N, C-alpha and C positions, 0 to 999 in steps of 0.2 A: 797585862796592864803595865807599862811603864812606871818607874817609881817616880815620884812627886819633885819637882825640880827645888823644893823646898820645902821645911816643916817649920809651923808657927807655933809659938806659944812652949818652946822647950827650952829645957837647962842643957847648956854644951859644956862638957869637962874640957877643961883646955889643957891637961895632961894625956899625951897621945899614948897611944897602945903600941908599941913600935916591936916588931918580929924580924927576925931573918936579916940581923945587921941592916935594919932600916929598909930593907926592900918590901916590906910588908908594912903600912903604916894606918892606924885609924883614930877616931875620936867619938867617944861614946855621945850621945844625946839621949837626954831623958824627957819622958812625957808625964805631965800632969795625972794622968792614971796609972803611974806607976811602972809602964813598958819602957823598954829600952832599944835603940838601935846602935850601929855602927857605923860612922861613914868612914870608907876607907880608898886606900890606893894600892894597888899591887905592881911592882915593876919587875921585867923581865925573870924568867927563873920558874923552878919549880918547887910547890911548897906543899906541906902538909899540916891539916888543921886539925884537932881532936873537937868534939861538940860535948857540951854538958846538957845544954838546952837544946831543943830540935830549932832550927834556924831555917831563915828564908833568905838566900841570897840574890837581891835585883841588880843586874848589870846596869850601869849608867853610863858608861863609856868604856871604848874598848872592848877587847874579846878575851875570852878564856878557853880552855879545855880541863874538863873537870871529870874525875872518877870516885865516885862515892864508895867509902869504905864497903866490902863483902861483894862490888860489883867487878865485872870483867871487861866491861864497855867503858869507853868515854864519851862525852857528849861536849858540843863546841857551844859556847854562849858568846852572845852580842848586846850591845846597847838593847835595852828593852825587854832582854830576856831575863828569866829568872830559874833559879834551883831550889829544892827543898833538901836539908839535911837530917835524919831522923838525930834524937837526942840520944846520947851516949855511944857515938860513932865517930867520923871522921871524913875527910875528903883530901885528894890531892886536886891541887889546881896547878896549872900552869899557863903563863904569858908568855907569848912568842916574841912579842915587840910592844912597844907602845907602852903606855900603862893602861891597866885596868882600874876603873873606879866601880864602886858598889856601895850598896848599901844593905848593911845585916840586920834582919830583924828577928830577934828571940822570941819564940812562940811557946805558948804554953804547953 
């Protein structure tokens, strides 16, 4: 199921989360029930992210290749697809061209 085009009744944090010299940028949104998501952009390059909480990454636009920590295989994801990352782990993500847009949900 593709990510929603918009979220209603949320609080958006104006301060950006900026990583890798601005090649990955996201903004946090907070829901009334206490859950949090980030909406972000990834420019071309290869990056590694660590996770505290489990995450679901929904690709909104563009494409990427992902390798989860502990895995030997890579998988390609495009708009309308998603992947999950276990808590206390991480993943490598590569964007070859254009910009990959995502919604990251932090899971309980």
